[in-house]
N, CA, C, O and the ligand as a Tripos MOL2 file, in Angstrom:
@<TRIPOS>MOLECULE
protein
  243   244    54     0     0
PROTEIN
NO_CHARGES

@<TRIPOS>ATOM
      1 N           0.8850   -1.2190    0.0240 N.3       1 MET1
      2 CA          0.0300    0.0060    0.0280 C.3       1 MET1
      3 C           0.7910    1.3080    0.0430 C.2       1 MET1
      4 O           1.7920    1.4060    0.7530 O.2       1 MET1
      5 N           0.4000    2.2530   -0.6560 N.am      2 ALA2
      6 CA          1.2770    3.5930   -0.6560 C.3       2 ALA2
      7 C           1.3360    4.2080    0.6620 C.2       2 ALA2
      8 O           0.3800    4.1340    1.4340 O.2       2 ALA2
      9 N           2.4340    4.8230    0.9570 N.am      3 GLN3
     10 CA          2.5520    5.4860    2.1760 C.3       3 GLN3
     11 C           1.6210    6.6540    2.2510 C.2       3 GLN3
     12 O           1.5400    7.4520    1.3170 O.2       3 GLN3
     13 N           0.8910    6.7720    3.3870 N.am      4 GLN4
     14 CA         -0.1940    7.8520    3.4290 C.3       4 GLN4
     15 C           0.2140    9.0280    4.2620 C.2       4 GLN4
     16 O          -0.4740   10.0450    4.1900 O.2       4 GLN4
     17 N           1.2770    8.9940    5.0570 N.am      5 ALA5
     18 CA          1.5470    9.9760    6.0250 C.3       5 ALA5
     19 C           3.1070   10.1310    6.1980 C.2       5 ALA5
     20 O           3.8590    9.1590    6.1330 O.2       5 ALA5
     21 N           3.5230   11.3610    6.4130 N.am      6 LEU6
     22 CA          4.8330   11.8370    6.7460 C.3       6 LEU6
     23 C           4.9410   12.6810    7.9120 C.2       6 LEU6
     24 O           4.2740   13.7080    7.7910 O.2       6 LEU6
     25 N           5.5260   12.5830    8.9290 N.am      7 ILE7
     26 CA          5.6480   13.4590   10.1280 C.3       7 ILE7
     27 C           6.7120   14.3140    9.8250 C.2       7 ILE7
     28 O           7.8600   13.8710    9.7880 O.2       7 ILE7
     29 N           6.4470   15.5530    9.5920 N.am      8 VAL8
     30 CA          7.5240   16.5600    9.3540 C.3       8 VAL8
     31 C           7.5560   17.6690   10.5750 C.2       8 VAL8
     32 O           6.6130   18.4100   10.8550 O.2       8 VAL8
     33 N           8.7220   17.6360   11.1860 N.am      9 TYR9
     34 CA          8.6710   18.6130   12.3910 C.3       9 TYR9
     35 C           9.9920   19.2700   12.4630 C.2       9 TYR9
     36 O          10.9850   18.8180   11.8930 O.2       9 TYR9
     37 N           9.9820   20.4640   13.2520 N.am     10 TYR10
     38 CA         11.1520   21.1910   13.5990 C.3      10 TYR10
     39 C          11.1710   21.2250   15.1370 C.2      10 TYR10
     40 O          10.1140   21.3790   15.7480 O.2      10 TYR10
     41 N          12.3600   21.0840   15.7850 N.am     11 SER11
     42 CA         12.4520   21.1450   17.1640 C.3      11 SER11
     43 C          13.7870   21.6930   17.4600 C.2      11 SER11
     44 O          14.8170   21.2270   16.9710 O.2      11 SER11
     45 N          13.7480   22.7020   18.2780 N.am     12 GLN12
     46 CA         15.0050   23.3610   18.7130 C.3      12 GLN12
     47 C          15.4570   22.8560   20.0500 C.2      12 GLN12
     48 O          16.6560   22.6590   20.2460 O.2      12 GLN12
     49 N          14.5480   22.6320   20.9910 N.am     13 PHE13
     50 CA         14.9240   22.2350   22.3330 C.3      13 PHE13
     51 C          14.4800   20.7300   22.6550 C.2      13 PHE13
     52 O          14.5190   20.2730   23.7970 O.2      13 PHE13
     53 N          14.0830   20.0560   21.6130 N.am     14 ASN14
     54 CA         13.8000   18.6110   21.7420 C.3      14 ASN14
     55 C          12.4210   18.2200   22.2740 C.2      14 ASN14
     56 O          12.1240   17.0310   22.3940 O.2      14 ASN14
     57 N          11.5630   19.2150   22.5990 N.am     15 ASN15
     58 CA         10.2420   18.9020   23.1480 C.3      15 ASN15
     59 C           9.3420   18.3870   21.9790 C.2      15 ASN15
     60 O           8.5400   17.4700   22.1520 O.2      15 ASN15
     61 N           9.4980   18.9670   20.8840 N.am     16 THR16
     62 CA          8.6900   18.4890   19.7390 C.3      16 THR16
     63 C           9.0360   17.1770   19.1390 C.2      16 THR16
     64 O           8.2000   16.4710   18.5740 O.2      16 THR16
     65 N          10.4460   16.8280   19.2930 N.am     17 THR17
     66 CA         10.8780   15.4890   19.0510 C.3      17 THR17
     67 C          10.2220   14.5280   19.8050 C.2      17 THR17
     68 O           9.8610   13.4890   19.2530 O.2      17 THR17
     69 N           9.9890   14.7400   21.1170 N.am     18 LYS18
     70 CA          9.3340   13.6910   21.8840 C.3      18 LYS18
     71 C           7.9060   13.5720   21.4220 C.2      18 LYS18
     72 O           7.3870   12.4560   21.4380 O.2      18 LYS18
     73 N           7.2710   14.5460   21.0400 N.am     19 LEU19
     74 CA          5.8790   14.4520   20.5830 C.3      19 LEU19
     75 C           5.8180   13.6660   19.2750 C.2      19 LEU19
     76 O           4.9840   12.7830   19.0750 O.2      19 LEU19
     77 N           6.8050   14.0580   18.3450 N.am     20 ALA20
     78 CA          6.8360   13.4000   16.9540 C.3      20 ALA20
     79 C           7.1410   11.9480   17.1650 C.2      20 ALA20
     80 O           6.6490   11.1120   16.4080 O.2      20 ALA20
     81 N           7.9250   11.6070   18.1540 N.am     21 LYS21
     82 CA          8.1650   10.0770   18.4340 C.3      21 LYS21
     83 C           7.0250    9.4330   18.7850 C.2      21 LYS21
     84 O           6.7830    8.3290   18.2970 O.2      21 LYS21
     85 N           6.1930   10.0130   19.6530 N.am     22 LEU22
     86 CA          4.9390    9.4520   20.2090 C.3      22 LEU22
     87 C           4.0710    9.2710   18.9550 C.2      22 LEU22
     88 O           3.5610    8.1630   18.7880 O.2      22 LEU22
     89 N           3.8390   10.2940   18.0060 N.am     23 ILE23
     90 CA          3.0430   10.1360   16.8910 C.3      23 ILE23
     91 C           3.4980    9.0730   16.0430 C.2      23 ILE23
     92 O           2.6860    8.3510   15.4640 O.2      23 ILE23
     93 N           4.8810    8.9070   15.9130 N.am     24 GLN24
     94 CA          5.3620    7.9240   15.0270 C.3      24 GLN24
     95 C           5.1150    6.4990   15.5740 C.2      24 GLN24
     96 O           4.8320    5.5710   14.8160 O.2      24 GLN24
     97 N           5.2320    6.3510   16.9420 N.am     25 ASP25
     98 CA          4.8980    5.0630   17.4590 C.3      25 ASP25
     99 C           3.5140    4.7470   17.2890 C.2      25 ASP25
    100 O           3.1930    3.5790   17.0690 O.2      25 ASP25
    101 N           2.6200    5.6930   17.3700 N.am     26 ALA26
    102 CA          1.2030    5.3250   17.3180 C.3      26 ALA26
    103 C           0.8250    5.0530   15.7560 C.2      26 ALA26
    104 O          -0.0120    4.2020   15.4550 O.2      26 ALA26
    105 N           1.4440    5.7680   14.8770 N.am     27 THR27
    106 CA          1.1330    5.6860   13.3860 C.3      27 THR27
    107 C           1.9560    4.9300   12.5390 C.2      27 THR27
    108 O           1.5510    4.4750   11.4690 O.2      27 THR27
    109 N           3.1980    4.7620   13.0080 N.am     28 LYS28
    110 CA          4.2440    4.0030   12.1410 C.3      28 LYS28
    111 C           4.6310    4.6620   10.8800 C.2      28 LYS28
    112 O           5.2320    4.0840    9.9750 O.2      28 LYS28
    113 N           4.2270    6.0100   10.8580 N.am     29 ALA29
    114 CA          4.6490    6.8500    9.6680 C.3      29 ALA29
    115 C           6.0270    7.2570    9.8300 C.2      29 ALA29
    116 O           6.4890    7.5500   10.9330 O.2      29 ALA29
    117 N           6.7590    7.2830    8.6530 N.am     30 PRO30
    118 CA          8.1220    7.8450    8.7890 C.3      30 PRO30
    119 C           8.2610    9.3340    9.2950 C.2      30 PRO30
    120 O           7.2510   10.0320    9.2150 O.2      30 PRO30
    121 N           9.2950    9.8270    9.7540 N.am     31 ALA31
    122 CA          9.3430   11.1070   10.2660 C.3      31 ALA31
    123 C          10.5540   11.8220    9.7020 C.2      31 ALA31
    124 O          11.6080   11.2130    9.5170 O.2      31 ALA31
    125 N          10.4170   13.0650    9.4380 N.am     32 LEU32
    126 CA         11.5020   13.8730    8.9240 C.3      32 LEU32
    127 C          11.6630   15.0720    9.7490 C.2      32 LEU32
    128 O          10.7320   15.8690    9.8680 O.2      32 LEU32
    129 N          12.8490   15.2530   10.3560 N.am     33 ARG33
    130 CA         13.0900   16.3030   11.2900 C.3      33 ARG33
    131 C          13.7360   17.4450   10.4320 C.2      33 ARG33
    132 O          14.7230   17.1440    9.7600 O.2      33 ARG33
    133 N          13.2720   18.7060   10.3980 N.am     34 LEU34
    134 CA         13.8580   19.7800    9.6620 C.3      34 LEU34
    135 C          14.9910   20.3760   10.5570 C.2      34 LEU34
    136 O          14.8240   20.5330   11.7660 O.2      34 LEU34
    137 N          15.9930   20.6560   10.0020 N.am     35 ARG35
    138 CA         17.1060   21.2500   10.8180 C.3      35 ARG35
    139 C          17.6510   22.5500   10.2120 C.2      35 ARG35
    140 O          17.5420   22.7520    9.0030 O.2      35 ARG35
    141 N          18.2310   23.4270   11.0290 N.am     36 VAL36
    142 CA         18.9400   24.5640   10.5280 C.3      36 VAL36
    143 C          20.3310   24.3660   10.9450 C.2      36 VAL36
    144 O          20.6340   23.5070   11.7730 O.2      36 VAL36
    145 N          21.2200   25.1760   10.3640 N.am     37 ALA37
    146 CA         22.5850   25.1020   10.6310 C.3      37 ALA37
    147 C          22.7790   25.5180   12.0970 C.2      37 ALA37
    148 O          22.0470   26.3920   12.5630 O.2      37 ALA37
    149 N          23.7380   24.9310   12.8560 N.am     38 ASP38
    150 CA         24.0280   25.1250   14.2870 C.3      38 ASP38
    151 C          24.1370   26.8360   14.5900 C.2      38 ASP38
    152 O          23.7640   27.3350   15.6520 O.2      38 ASP38
    153 N          24.6420   27.5150   13.5980 N.am     39 SER39
    154 CA         24.8770   28.9090   13.8440 C.3      39 SER39
    155 C          23.6100   29.7090   13.7190 C.2      39 SER39
    156 O          23.6740   30.8910   14.0560 O.2      39 SER39
    157 N          22.4650   29.2270   13.2790 N.am     40 VAL40
    158 CA         21.3220   29.9590   13.0540 C.3      40 VAL40
    159 C          20.7000   30.4930   14.3920 C.2      40 VAL40
    160 O          20.5110   31.7060   14.4890 O.2      40 VAL40
    161 N          20.3640   29.6410   15.4500 N.am     41 TYR41
    162 CA         19.7950   29.9940   16.6060 C.3      41 TYR41
    163 C          20.6920   29.7870   17.8500 C.2      41 TYR41
    164 O          21.3440   28.7480   17.9540 O.2      41 TYR41
    165 N          20.7350   30.6550   18.7000 N.am     42 PRO42
    166 CA         21.4120   30.3600   19.9770 C.3      42 PRO42
    167 C          20.6180   29.4140   20.8190 C.2      42 PRO42
    168 O          19.4290   29.1630   20.6210 O.2      42 PRO42
    169 N          21.3020   28.9420   21.7070 N.am     43 ASN43
    170 CA         20.6660   27.8730   22.6800 C.3      43 ASN43
    171 C          20.0440   28.6010   23.8620 C.2      43 ASN43
    172 O          20.2790   28.2170   25.0080 O.2      43 ASN43
    173 N          19.2540   29.6450   23.6130 N.am     44 ASN44
    174 CA         18.6580   30.4200   24.6650 C.3      44 ASN44
    175 C          17.3770   31.0990   24.0520 C.2      44 ASN44
    176 O          17.4080   31.6960   22.9760 O.2      44 ASN44
    177 N          16.3100   30.9660   24.7820 N.am     45 MET45
    178 CA         15.0130   31.4040   24.3080 C.3      45 MET45
    179 C          15.0210   32.8370   24.0640 C.2      45 MET45
    180 O          14.6100   33.2440   22.9770 O.2      45 MET45
    181 N          15.4320   33.6360   24.9320 N.am     46 GLU46
    182 CA         15.2500   35.2180   24.7520 C.3      46 GLU46
    183 C          16.1050   35.5980   23.5670 C.2      46 GLU46
    184 O          15.6700   36.4360   22.7760 O.2      46 GLU46
    185 N          17.2320   35.0730   23.3940 N.am     47 ALA47
    186 CA         18.0700   35.4160   22.2490 C.3      47 ALA47
    187 C          17.4890   35.0200   20.8960 C.2      47 ALA47
    188 O          17.4930   35.7290   19.8900 O.2      47 ALA47
    189 N          16.9450   33.6880   21.0190 N.am     48 THR48
    190 CA         16.2900   33.1860   19.8700 C.3      48 THR48
    191 C          15.0440   34.1270   19.5480 C.2      48 THR48
    192 O          14.8260   34.4490   18.3800 O.2      48 THR48
    193 N          14.3410   34.5050   20.4430 N.am     49 GLY49
    194 CA         13.1750   35.3900   20.3140 C.3      49 GLY49
    195 C          13.5580   36.7300   19.6080 C.2      49 GLY49
    196 O          12.7560   37.2260   18.8160 O.2      49 GLY49
    197 N          14.6500   37.2800   19.8420 N.am     50 ARG50
    198 CA         15.1350   38.5300   19.2290 C.3      50 ARG50
    199 C          15.3980   38.1720   17.6910 C.2      50 ARG50
    200 O          15.0990   38.9850   16.8170 O.2      50 ARG50
    201 N          15.9260   37.0210   17.4110 N.am     51 ILE51
    202 CA         16.1540   36.6190   15.9990 C.3      51 ILE51
    203 C          14.8250   36.4580   15.2790 C.2      51 ILE51
    204 O          14.6710   36.8800   14.1330 O.2      51 ILE51
    205 N          13.8320   35.8200   15.9890 N.am     52 TYR52
    206 CA         12.5360   35.6150   15.2630 C.3      52 TYR52
    207 C          11.9520   36.8950   15.0010 C.2      52 TYR52
    208 O          11.3670   37.0060   13.9240 O.2      52 TYR52
    209 N          11.9960   37.9940   15.8500 N.am     53 GLN53
    210 CA         11.4900   39.2740   15.5810 C.3      53 GLN53
    211 C          12.1170   40.0030   14.3780 C.2      53 GLN53
    212 O          11.7320   41.1310   14.0710 O.2      53 GLN53
    213 C1         10.8140   33.1410   20.8670 C.3      54 LIG54
    214 C2         10.2180   32.0780   21.7240 C.ar     54 LIG54
    215 C3          8.9760   32.1810   22.4130 C.ar     54 LIG54
    216 C4          8.4920   31.1410   23.3390 C.ar     54 LIG54
    217 N1          7.2910   31.3500   23.7870 N.ar     54 LIG54
    218 C5          6.8010   30.3870   24.5950 C.ar     54 LIG54
    219 C6          5.5280   30.4740   25.1990 C.ar     54 LIG54
    220 O1          4.8790   31.5340   25.0150 O.2      54 LIG54
    221 N2          5.0750   29.4230   25.8640 N.ar     54 LIG54
    222 C7          5.7140   28.2360   26.0690 C.ar     54 LIG54
    223 O2          5.1900   27.3580   26.7550 O.2      54 LIG54
    224 N3          7.0240   28.1740   25.5290 N.ar     54 LIG54
    225 C8          7.5000   29.1000   24.7920 C.ar     54 LIG54
    226 N4          8.6790   28.9790   24.2810 N.ar     54 LIG54
    227 C9          9.4930   27.8610   24.5350 C.3      54 LIG54
    228 C10         9.3450   26.7410   23.4250 C.3      54 LIG54
    229 O3          8.6610   27.1450   22.3390 O.3      54 LIG54
    230 C11         8.8940   25.6530   24.1800 C.3      54 LIG54
    231 O4          9.7510   25.1540   25.0890 O.3      54 LIG54
    232 C12         8.7610   24.4460   23.0990 C.3      54 LIG54
    233 O5          8.3050   23.3250   23.6550 O.3      54 LIG54
    234 C13        10.0360   24.1280   22.3620 C.3      54 LIG54
    235 O6          9.9180   23.1410   21.4860 O.3      54 LIG54
    236 P1         11.1840   22.3640   20.9740 P.3      54 LIG54
    237 O7         11.8110   21.7760   22.1590 O.co2    54 LIG54
    238 O8         10.6260   21.3800   20.1110 O.co2    54 LIG54
    239 O9         12.1530   23.1670   20.2770 O.co2    54 LIG54
    240 C14         9.2010   29.9760   23.4970 C.ar     54 LIG54
    241 C15        10.4680   29.8130   22.7950 C.ar     54 LIG54
    242 C16        10.9940   30.7890   21.9770 C.ar     54 LIG54
    243 C17        12.3300   30.5030   21.3270 C.3      54 LIG54
@<TRIPOS>BOND
     1     1     2 1
     2     2     3 1
     3     3     4 2
     4     3     5 am
     5     5     6 1
     6     6     7 1
     7     7     8 2
     8     7     9 am
     9     9    10 1
    10    10    11 1
    11    11    12 2
    12    11    13 am
    13    13    14 1
    14    14    15 1
    15    15    16 2
    16    15    17 am
    17    17    18 1
    18    18    19 1
    19    19    20 2
    20    19    21 am
    21    21    22 1
    22    22    23 1
    23    23    24 2
    24    23    25 am
    25    25    26 1
    26    26    27 1
    27    27    28 2
    28    27    29 am
    29    29    30 1
    30    30    31 1
    31    31    32 2
    32    31    33 am
    33    33    34 1
    34    34    35 1
    35    35    36 2
    36    35    37 am
    37    37    38 1
    38    38    39 1
    39    39    40 2
    40    39    41 am
    41    41    42 1
    42    42    43 1
    43    43    44 2
    44    43    45 am
    45    45    46 1
    46    46    47 1
    47    47    48 2
    48    47    49 am
    49    49    50 1
    50    50    51 1
    51    51    52 2
    52    51    53 am
    53    53    54 1
    54    54    55 1
    55    55    56 2
    56    55    57 am
    57    57    58 1
    58    58    59 1
    59    59    60 2
    60    59    61 am
    61    61    62 1
    62    62    63 1
    63    63    64 2
    64    63    65 am
    65    65    66 1
    66    66    67 1
    67    67    68 2
    68    67    69 am
    69    69    70 1
    70    70    71 1
    71    71    72 2
    72    71    73 am
    73    73    74 1
    74    74    75 1
    75    75    76 2
    76    75    77 am
    77    77    78 1
    78    78    79 1
    79    79    80 2
    80    79    81 am
    81    81    82 1
    82    82    83 1
    83    83    84 2
    84    83    85 am
    85    85    86 1
    86    86    87 1
    87    87    88 2
    88    87    89 am
    89    89    90 1
    90    90    91 1
    91    91    92 2
    92    91    93 am
    93    93    94 1
    94    94    95 1
    95    95    96 2
    96    95    97 am
    97    97    98 1
    98    98    99 1
    99    99   100 2
   100    99   101 am
   101   101   102 1
   102   102   103 1
   103   103   104 2
   104   103   105 am
   105   105   106 1
   106   106   107 1
   107   107   108 2
   108   107   109 am
   109   109   110 1
   110   110   111 1
   111   111   112 2
   112   111   113 am
   113   113   114 1
   114   114   115 1
   115   115   116 2
   116   115   117 am
   117   117   118 1
   118   118   119 1
   119   119   120 2
   120   119   121 am
   121   121   122 1
   122   122   123 1
   123   123   124 2
   124   123   125 am
   125   125   126 1
   126   126   127 1
   127   127   128 2
   128   127   129 am
   129   129   130 1
   130   130   131 1
   131   131   132 2
   132   131   133 am
   133   133   134 1
   134   134   135 1
   135   135   136 2
   136   135   137 am
   137   137   138 1
   138   138   139 1
   139   139   140 2
   140   139   141 am
   141   141   142 1
   142   142   143 1
   143   143   144 2
   144   143   145 am
   145   145   146 1
   146   146   147 1
   147   147   148 2
   148   147   149 am
   149   149   150 1
   150   150   151 1
   151   151   152 2
   152   151   153 am
   153   153   154 1
   154   154   155 1
   155   155   156 2
   156   155   157 am
   157   157   158 1
   158   158   159 1
   159   159   160 2
   160   159   161 am
   161   161   162 1
   162   162   163 1
   163   163   164 2
   164   163   165 am
   165   165   166 1
   166   166   167 1
   167   167   168 2
   168   167   169 am
   169   169   170 1
   170   170   171 1
   171   171   172 2
   172   171   173 am
   173   173   174 1
   174   174   175 1
   175   175   176 2
   176   175   177 am
   177   177   178 1
   178   178   179 1
   179   179   180 2
   180   179   181 am
   181   181   182 1
   182   182   183 1
   183   183   184 2
   184   183   185 am
   185   185   186 1
   186   186   187 1
   187   187   188 2
   188   187   189 am
   189   189   190 1
   190   190   191 1
   191   191   192 2
   192   191   193 am
   193   193   194 1
   194   194   195 1
   195   195   196 2
   196   195   197 am
   197   197   198 1
   198   198   199 1
   199   199   200 2
   200   199   201 am
   201   201   202 1
   202   202   203 1
   203   203   204 2
   204   203   205 am
   205   205   206 1
   206   206   207 1
   207   207   208 2
   208   207   209 am
   209   209   210 1
   210   210   211 1
   211   211   212 2
   212   213   214 1
   213   214   215 ar
   214   214   242 ar
   215   215   216 ar
   216   216   217 ar
   217   216   240 ar
   218   217   218 ar
   219   218   219 ar
   220   218   225 1
   221   219   220 2
   222   219   221 ar
   223   221   222 ar
   224   222   223 2
   225   222   224 ar
   226   224   225 ar
   227   225   226 ar
   228   226   227 1
   229   226   240 ar
   230   227   228 1
   231   228   229 1
   232   228   230 1
   233   230   231 1
   234   230   232 1
   235   232   233 1
   236   232   234 1
   237   234   235 1
   238   235   236 1
   239   236   237 2
   240   236   238 1
   241   236   239 1
   242   240   241 ar
   243   241   242 ar
   244   242   243 1
@<TRIPOS>SUBSTRUCTURE
     1 MET1         2 RESIDUE 1 A MET
     2 ALA2         6 RESIDUE 1 A ALA
     3 GLN3        10 RESIDUE 1 A GLN
     4 GLN4        14 RESIDUE 1 A GLN
     5 ALA5        18 RESIDUE 1 A ALA
     6 LEU6        22 RESIDUE 1 A LEU
     7 ILE7        26 RESIDUE 1 A ILE
     8 VAL8        30 RESIDUE 1 A VAL
     9 TYR9        34 RESIDUE 1 A TYR
    10 TYR10       38 RESIDUE 1 A TYR
    11 SER11       42 RESIDUE 1 A SER
    12 GLN12       46 RESIDUE 1 A GLN
    13 PHE13       50 RESIDUE 1 A PHE
    14 ASN14       54 RESIDUE 1 A ASN
    15 ASN15       58 RESIDUE 1 A ASN
    16 THR16       62 RESIDUE 1 A THR
    17 THR17       66 RESIDUE 1 A THR
    18 LYS18       70 RESIDUE 1 A LYS
    19 LEU19       74 RESIDUE 1 A LEU
    20 ALA20       78 RESIDUE 1 A ALA
    21 LYS21       82 RESIDUE 1 A LYS
    22 LEU22       86 RESIDUE 1 A LEU
    23 ILE23       90 RESIDUE 1 A ILE
    24 GLN24       94 RESIDUE 1 A GLN
    25 ASP25       98 RESIDUE 1 A ASP
    26 ALA26      102 RESIDUE 1 A ALA
    27 THR27      106 RESIDUE 1 A THR
    28 LYS28      110 RESIDUE 1 A LYS
    29 ALA29      114 RESIDUE 1 A ALA
    30 PRO30      118 RESIDUE 1 A PRO
    31 ALA31      122 RESIDUE 1 A ALA
    32 LEU32      126 RESIDUE 1 A LEU
    33 ARG33      130 RESIDUE 1 A ARG
    34 LEU34      134 RESIDUE 1 A LEU
    35 ARG35      138 RESIDUE 1 A ARG
    36 VAL36      142 RESIDUE 1 A VAL
    37 ALA37      146 RESIDUE 1 A ALA
    38 ASP38      150 RESIDUE 1 A ASP
    39 SER39      154 RESIDUE 1 A SER
    40 VAL40      158 RESIDUE 1 A VAL
    41 TYR41      162 RESIDUE 1 A TYR
    42 PRO42      166 RESIDUE 1 A PRO
    43 ASN43      170 RESIDUE 1 A ASN
    44 ASN44      174 RESIDUE 1 A ASN
    45 MET45      178 RESIDUE 1 A MET
    46 GLU46      182 RESIDUE 1 A GLU
    47 ALA47      186 RESIDUE 1 A ALA
    48 THR48      190 RESIDUE 1 A THR
    49 GLY49      194 RESIDUE 1 A GLY
    50 ARG50      198 RESIDUE 1 A ARG
    51 ILE51      202 RESIDUE 1 A ILE
    52 TYR52      206 RESIDUE 1 A TYR
    53 GLN53      210 RESIDUE 1 A GLN
    54 LIG54      213 GROUP 0 **** ****
């Protein structure tokens, strides 16, 4: 049967990764994590927020 679903997600601090894995366990759909280069976002919420703005 053709694949019907693909889980595509982005996660900076890995919370969304945990949710994506739960969805993957439940659905058996493949998952694709979107990534940005390490230099794009700092590892700090306030500094990341300034970049978003
Ligand atoms: C700019 C910015 C704003 C955020 N605002 C909120 C918020 O309003 N409420 C919240 O619970 N978390 C907020 N967060 C925290 C993250 O969105 C939150 O921890 C999320 O679960 C991170 O997902 P990730 O671990 O998949 O990257 C914010 C983070 C950033 C960078």
